[in-house]
N, C-alpha and C positions, 0 to 999 in steps of 0.2 A: 504494500500500500504506500502511496506517495502523497505528499501534500505540496502544493506549489504556493510560494509566498511571493506576491507581487508587491514588493516594497522597495523604496529607494532611500538609502541613507537613514533608515529607521531602526532603532533598537527595539526588538520585540520581546516582551516578557509575558509568558503565559502564567495563569494562576496555578496554585498548587494542585488543583483538581483536574488539570489537563495532563497529557502524558508525562510531563516532568514538572517539578516545582517551578523551575525558572528556565525558559528556553530563550537564550539570547542569540540573536543572529545579526551580524553586521554585514551589510551588503555594499559591495563596491559597484555592482551592476544592478539592473532593474529587477532581475528575477533570479531565484535560486530554488532548485527542487531538491527536497530532502526526503529520503526514506524514513518512515517513522520508527522502524524497528529492524535491526540487523545485527549480526555479530561477525567478527572475524576481520582479517587484514584487509579485505576488499572494501571495508567501510571507510578506510583512511582517506580516500579521495572524494567522499561524498559531501564533505563539508569543509571547505578550505577558506571560509570567511575569516578575516583577520580582525583582531581587536583594533579599535581606533587608537590614535596616538595618546588620547587623553586617558586611556585605560592602562597605559604602560607606565611602570615606575622608572624613575631616573636611576642612574647607576648606584651601586652600593659597594661597600668595601669588600664584602665577600665575593659577590658576583655581579658585575654591572648589569642592570636591567632585571635582576631577580626579584621575585616577590617571596619574601622569606617570613615564615611564621615560626613561633616557638611556644611550647607548653610551659606554664609556670604553675606548679602544684602547691607550693607552700605559701603561707600567709604573710611572712615578713616583708617581701617586696611590695606588698600593698599597705600593710599597717604601719610599718616603720619608715619615717621620712627619709632617713639616710639610705636604707636599703632600696627604697623606691627610686631615689635619685640614681643609685648605682645601676639599677635595672634599666632605666630610661637611657642613661649614658651608654650602657653596653649595647643596647639596641641601636642607638644612633651611630655608634662607632662601627658596628658590623653590618649595618643595613638591614636590620630585622624590623619589618613594618607591620606585623600582625602578632598579637599576643593572645593566647588562650589561657585564661587565668581562672583557677579553681575558685568558685564562689563558696562562701560559708554562710550557713543559715542557722538562726536560732528559732526554736519553736516556743511561742509565748501565747497563752490563751487559746491553744488549739490551732494557731496559724503560724506559718513560717514567716520570718522576717530576715532581711539581710543583716549579717553581723557587721558591726562597725561601719555603718553607711557613710559616715563623714570621711573616713579613710578612703573608702571606695570612690567617693566623689572627687577627693583630692587626687587620687591616682589616675582616674579617668581624665581629669582636666589636664594633668601633666602629660599624659600620653597623647591626648589630642593636640596639645600645643607642640609636641615633638613630631606630629604626623604619623602616629602609631595607632592602628585600629586595635580595639580590645574586644574579644569575644568572651562571654560568660561561659565558663567551662564547668561541666558536671558529668558524672558517670559512675556506674557501678554495674557489676555483672548481672544483677537481678532487677535492674531499674526498669526493664521493659516488660517484666512479668505482669500478667493481668491483675494479680492480687496486689501488686505494688503501683499500679497505674495512677490511682487517686493520689498517692503520696508524691509520685513523680510530677504530676500536674500541679499539685499544691506548691511544690518547690518552684516550679516555673512561674506560678502566680506571684510568688514573692519577688522573683527577679524582675518580672514585668512591672510590678508595683513600684519597685525601686527605680526602674527605668523611667516610669511615668513621673516620678518625683523630681527628675533632673530637668534642667533647661533643654529645650530642643537642640539636638545635635551634639550634646555633651555626655551621652550615655554610651552603652555598649553598641558596637556595630552589628553584633549578632549573637546567636546562641551556638555553643559548641558542645556536642555530646560525645562521650567516649563510653559507650555501653557495650560491654564484652560478655555476652551471654554464654559463650563457650567455656568460660572459667567456672560455670556453675555445675552443681551435681545433676540437675535436670538435663542439661545438654549432654553431659558426659555419659549419662545412663541411657541415651538413645531417644530422647524426646525432642530431637532437633526440629522437626517440622512444626510441632505445636509451639515450641519456644520461639521459633522464627516468626510464626503468625502473630503471636502475642506482641513480639517486638515491633512488628510493622503496624499493628493497631495502635500501640502506644505512640509511635512516631507520627502516625496520621493525626492522632489527637493533639500532639504537640504542634503540628502544622496548623491545625484549625485554631488553636488557642492563640498562636502567634499572629496568624492572619487577622483574627478579630481584634487583637490588642494593638499591634504595631507591625503592619506588613512590610515596613522598611527593614526590619531586623532580618538578617540572613540566618539560615540554619545549616550547620555543617555536622555531619556524623563521621566519626572515625570508624573504619572497618578494616579487617584483615584482607589481604589480597586474595585469599582462597575462598571467599564467598562466591566467586564467579566460577561457572563451568562445572559445578559438581551437581550431579543429578539429585543427590539427597537434599540439596538446598535449592531445588526448583520448587517454588512455593506458589500456590494459588491464592491470590489476594486481590480484592477489589475487582474480581471478574477476569483476571489475567494470571496466567502462569509464567513466571519469570524466575531467573536466578535471584537470590536474596540481594546481591549487590545492586541489581537493576531496580528492584522495588525501592531500595533505600535511596538510590539516586533520584528516583521519581518524587520522593518525599523530602528532598533537600535542595538547597542551592549548590551545595558541593559536598564531596566526600574526601576525607583524609585517609589515604591508603597507608596502612602500616607496612610499607614496602621495604622492610628492614633488610638491607643488603649493603655490602661495602663495595660491590662491583656495580657500576652504573649502566653499562651497556654490554651486549653479548648474552650468552647463555646464563640462565639463572641470575639475572641482574635486576635492578630496580625497573628498568624499562621493560624487560621481558616479562616479569611476573605481573605487570599491570596493563598489559596490552588490551585485555577484554574490557576492563573498566574504562579505559581511555576511549576505546571504540564506541562503547555505548554512550559515553558523554558527548562524543562528537555528533551523534545522531539526535540527541535530545537537548543540546545546548547547555549541558551541565559543566561543572568544573571539578577536576580531579587534582588533589594536592598530594604529592608524593613525599614520603617521610623517611628520614634517616635517624638512626638511633645512636645515642652516646652513653646510655646507661649500661652498667656491667650486666651481662647475661651469662650466668654460670653454665647453663645447659646448652646455650648456642652462642658461644663467644665470637664466632666468625661473622655474625651478622650485625655486630655493633662496632662503632668506631672507638669505644672505650679502650683506653690504654694506648691509643695511637696518637701520633703527633697531630696537632691542630691543622698543620699545613695539608695533611692528607685529606682531612675532612673538607677543607676549603677547596682543594682541587676537585674533589668529588662533586661538591655543589656546583662548581663552575662547569664541570663536564655535563652534569645532568641538565642544568639550565640551558646550556648551549645546544644540547641535543633536542630539547623539546620546545625551545623558545619559538613562538609563532604557531604552535599547535593550538587550535581553538579550545581543546579540552583541557589544556594544561593550566591549572590555576596558580601553581607555585610549588615551593618546597617547604616542608615543615620539619623542624628540628626538635628532637626530644632528648633532653629538656634543659631548662636553664641551669638547674643545680649541677649537672655534669658537663654541660656545654661550656659554661663560662670558664672553668679552669683550663679547658683545652685551648681556648682562644685568648684568654687574658689571664696569665698566671697570677694567682693570688694565694694567700695562705688558706689551707683547707678549712680552718676554723671560721673564716669569713663566710663560707658557703654552707656551713652546717645546717642552717635552718632556712635557706633560700629556696 
């Protein structure tokens, strides 16, 4: 099935309830024909529209033109003024322009509220002044379960209420979820299909709530690369059977692929293991963010840059960005995470990073 878009110089954004949450098409010519659904390498040529210059970031110290994101899990860089300044300075020095920062909530009177809202407001103001986008990060293995859905949505309500309390344009740029159901006992004992379905239903409810409250907020979900192409993860949802990664892309503005490898191109590389997600994003106008790891991984040490020289990581980022720059599905590169990345790139005493 094909759809013809007769637009000229117009950015098209579909609502969440169309085939993908956000379909963005930039047209240099008057018409472009896109297949709605396909997989495989033959999809690469179907959507060659390029981002306008206004969407491109200027050069950065790690990789000129790269859009770089970074996870921040700990509270000190938000709550402590000195640590906050250090984080902003680190991002400016190395060209990191997106932060995914773990939100912390208190439950009072049966309702969640943002912890330390004054510190969050100050942090967001400093980040905005530095040109850094901040996404509210949250996640847990069982967060998508049906029996936890009300709690998940209640936490989202607290973030949205805090967002609404801030002056326009001074809050979060989006929501960022890292829900990993495969670490739970339900998944490991063979209930994958039902867990996947419940996860998608929760993500759909998140979409609806964000659409109703603040449609300008983006939604990004972190997923493993192996959600694609596995028959056991072909799920019937909302009247369509697709691989789990495709359904999630339909419910998000972008996905962050946990594409943890130290080899960027060639066999078993970052590019190779994300081909199917990238192909689907090209067809639906989605964005795929590829991720590199710097945390120590005892069981799989070969897929992390931990223990390697920072120059090796920088070279990898530059190679990956150069390889995919201009691909309409390529959203950028995400680095995990601040606590272990900073000493690789900016040597400091280990005690300085103990709680960052």
